[in-house]
N, C-alpha and C positions, 0 to 999 in steps of 0.2 A: 565825556564818555568816549571810550575807545571802541570803535566798531570795525576798524580795518586793521589788518596786520601785514607788515612787510615780511614776506617769507624768508628773506635773507637773515632776519634777526631771530628766527625761530630755531629751537633745538630740533634735533633729529626726531625726538619723540613727538613734539608738537606738530611737525610736518607730517609724520605718519598718521597721527590722529586726524588731522584735517583731510588727508587723502582718503582715509577710511570713510569718514563722514560723507565726502563728496562722491566717492566711487561705489561704496557698498552701504548706503544708509539703512537698507532693510535689515542688515545684520546688527544694527544698533538700536532698533525699535524696542522700547520697553522702559522700565523704570530705571532711572539713573541714580536717584537718591530716594530712599524709602522715608516716608513721613515718620517712621518710628524714631528717627533722630531728633524729632522735636525742634527746639530752637537752634539746634546745631546743623540742621539740614542746609541752611544757607552757607555755613562754613564749607560743606562738601561741594556745593555748587560753585563757590568761588575757586576752590581747588581744581575742580574739573575745568572750569573756564581757563585757568592758568595753563592746564595741560593742553588746551586747544589754542593757546597763543594770546589770551587776554592779558593786556598790559596794564590793567587797572590796579589800584592799590587795595589788596585784600584787607579786611578787618574781621578778625576771627573772634566770635563770641567766647570760645573756650579760653582765650587768652585773658579774659576778664572775669572768669567765673568765681574767683576767690573773694571778690568784693561785691557779690550780687547785692542789689538793692541800693548801693551807693550811687551818688550822682555821677561819678566817673563811669560806673558799670552801666547805668542807663544811657549815658552819652555814647559809650562804646557799642551798646546794643543797637542804638539808632544808626550809628555809623556803619555797623555791620549790615543792617537792613538795606541801606543805600548801596553798599558795595555788592550785596547779593542781587539787588535790582539791576545794577550795572552789569554784573556777570551774566545774569539771566538774559538781558537784552543782547549782550555780545553773543552768547550761544545761539539765541534765536536768529541773529543775523547770519549765522553760519549754516543754518538748516537749508538743505537743498530743496528745490521746488518739489512740492508734494509731501513735505515733512515739516513738522514743527515741534518746538518744545513747549511745555506748559506745566504749570503747577496744578496738581489735582489732589485735593484732600491732604495737603501737606507733603505730597511726594512730587518730585521733579521727574517728568517723563518726556520721552521722545516718541512721537507718534507719526504714523502715515496719515495723510489727509483722508485716505480711503477708509481708514479704521475709525474715523471720527464718529462718535455716536454709538459705536458698538460696545456693549457691555454684557 
């Protein structure tokens, strides 16, 4: 699992994203991936993690949707779940003090610890 990133290897966009997360996290609080995406929500989290410098290997469910139900598709879905977990942990490792990421009812959200429990 990759949890650290060498800034020298990051693209300009990845560096900008990381800077925004560390300097102005309050501007990013909210839903990052809506649960309406269903099984494809994990694909979006993997993509976001890449945009923040994740060096893991993505496994996108959408790439295997034509053979749904086959053994290959089930294996790919399981690999995608592992990749999504790794991407989630990577993003969680980037959250500045007082903020965190979490899955909530199928949505991936970035929250302030102060807002925890408010609904």
